[in-house]
C-alpha positions, -999 to 999 in steps of 0.1 A, spaced: -219 -167 -317 -209 -190 -289 -235 -215 -284 -263 -207 -262 -268 -242 -255 -232 -241 -243 -237 -213 -215 -230 -215 -176 -235 -191 -150 -217 -191 -119 -235 -158 -101 -261 -172 -88 -239 -199 -65 -213 -166 -61 -242 -148 -46 -260 -177 -25 -221 -185 -10 -217 -142 -2 -254 -147 15 -244 -176 33 -213 -162 47 -229 -132 58 -255 -151 78 -232 -172 93 -206 -150 103 -219 -116 96 -210 -110 133 -174 -111 124 -174 -92 95 -190 -63 111 -169 -66 144 -138 -68 118 -153 -37 105 -159 -19 137 -120 -28 145 -106 -16 112 -125 15 110 -116 26 145 -82 22 130 -90 46 106 -108 73 122 -79 71 145 -51 81 119 -74 105 106 -76 116 138 -41 123 148 -31 137 113 -59 161 117 -43 177 147 -16 186 130 -11 222 117 -9 221 77 28 236 85 33 209 106 31 184 75 59 207 61 84 209 91 80 170 89 84 163 53 113 188 50 132 172 79 123 130 62 135 150 32 167 159 42 168 132 62 167 108 28 190 129 4 210 152 26 204 177 -7 186 213 2 174 215 -31 146 186 -29 140 197 4 130 235 -6 111 216 -36 93 188 -16 86 212 15 64 236 -10 47 216 -34 20 200 -7 12 238 -6 -2 237 -35 -30 209 -22 -43 235 5 -45 263 -18 -71 243 -42 -88 239 -10 -84 200 -11 -63 193 21 -88 184 43 -95 157 14 -60 152 11 -58 138 45 -89 115 43 -69 103 19 -34 99 37 -50 81 63 -65 52 40 -31 48 30 -14 48 56 -37 22 71 -37 3 38 3 2 38 6 -3 76 -13 -38 74 4 -46 41 37 -45 54 24 -65 86 14 -87 66 39 -91 35 72 -86 54 65 -118 74 49 -134 45 82 -125 17 105 -136 46 89 -173 50 91 -175 13 127 -176 13 130 -192 39 105 -219 30 108 -235 -6 74 -254 -1 55 -219 12 72 -200 -23 58 -224 -43 26 -224 -31 24 -182 -23 43 -172 -57 13 -184 -80 -10 -164 -61 6 -133 -63 9 -142 -97 -27 -139 -101 -25 -110 -76 -8 -87 -99 -27 -95 -135 -61 -88 -121 -73 -58 -132 -77 -35 -105 -114 -28 -107 -120 -67 -98 -106 -62 -65 -135 -38 -52 -162 -67 -60 -150 -89 -29 -145 -61 -6 -181 -44 -12 -200 -79 -14 -189 -85 23 -187 -53 33 -212 -33 17 -198 5 10 -172 30 29 -141 32 39 -136 0 52 -140 -18 18 -114 4 3 -88 -4 27 -90 -39 19 -95 -39 -15 -61 -12 -13 -50 -36 7 -47 -68 -16 -38 -48 -44 -6 -29 -26 5 -65 -9 19 -82 -36 54 -60 -38 65 -59 -4 57 -96 0 82 -107 -40 103 -79 -31 114 -89 8 118 -126 -6 138 -115 -36 160 -90 -10 172 -121 12 173 -146 -13 203 -124 -32 220 -117 -1 258 -126 -9 265 -165 0 300 -155 10 284 -130 38 259 -158 46 291 -182 46 313 -155 72 287 -155 95 281 -198 98 319 -195 99 311 -174 135 290 -199 148 258 -181 138 224 -195 140 199 -194 113 181 -171 133 208 -149 141 218 -152 99 186 -138 96 178 -114 114 214 -100 120 225 -107 83 200 -115 56 172 -91 69 197 -61 71 215 -66 37 181 -74 23 166 -39 39 172 -15 2 151 -43 -14 127 -42 9 121 -8 12 117 -9 -21 88 -24 -14 77 -4 7 80 23 -19 59 3 -48 34 -9 -21 26 26 -11 24 40 -46 3 15 -54 -20 21 -24 -18 55 -34 -33 48 -68 -58 24 -57 -75 46 -34 -84 68 -60 -103 38 -77 -118 27 -45 -133 65 -44 -164 43 -63 -175 25 -33 -170 54 -6 -128 59 2 -138 98 -1 -104 118 -8 -91 133 -33 -105 100 -53 -138 113 -48 -128 149 -65 -117 130 -89 -147 108 -95 -168 138 -96 -155 157 -120 -156 129 -145 -193 123 -137 -198 163 -143 -169 168 -171 -155 194 -150 -120 189 -168 -106 218 -143 -117 202 -109 -103 172 -116 -73 189 -133 -67 202 -97 -76 168 -77 -51 146 -99 -23 175 -92 -28 169 -56 -26 132 -60 6 134 -81 22 160 -57 15 138 -31 29 104 -52 63 122 -59 70 137 -21 60 100 -7 80 84 -34 113 104 -34 111 102 5 109 64 3 132 62 -22 163 80 -4 153 62 25 160 27 4 196 46 -9 205 49 29 202 18 35 224 1 2 259 -11 16 272 0 -11 260 38 -9 270 42 23 305 24 15 
């Protein structure tokens, strides 16, 4: 056994720090939480205004734009109908709203950070270990700080999902820009392109397949985390899975799990197709 005299717990200091943060900056956290909740509710309200068949039309249109193939359009358009057949449409919309909110925030933060990592080597050296830690940390750990500062509900679920899903888009944005062929950059410089023009008109467009791959991975990770975040009040399809586990209701869990799988497949195929359309080699 490990010697008990060597034990030292930091839990009291952590709890004291959280209490200090809440006492000193509680109003700021509340304002931030209210703003994030309003954003989520506005997105969810907009999604709820769309009739179920409207989603089928949108999925069909996006799939056609991404693949230009009839069979994927038919299959991906009809798959979400099963979610409605199982009576999970409303919960799926809640899940989709949290995913969209988290992914939008992740892209707003992640793409600029990835560009900075590619442009500024010192910044890359600082951020890379942080991303390594974020990607190796168990997903359940992300629930703890969000829950400590914001309690239970959808806001901490969004924040936990955001932190968990952020690294892929940062890494792939940075990687895509760094891997832009040198001849293309040299040609742009030869024509007198400034650093800003080189970045916006050459490097970012050529890195777009990698950036969209990051969007795809971030979306998939957000969808996975939303299920885990049901433990702190995210609701949606994740709540159905959690209730099914607690009640050992295999059938109910299977239906909810299948609904999540359907959402993941549809989003994955569309975003992958969009990424391929941006690939210069595919368009050539």
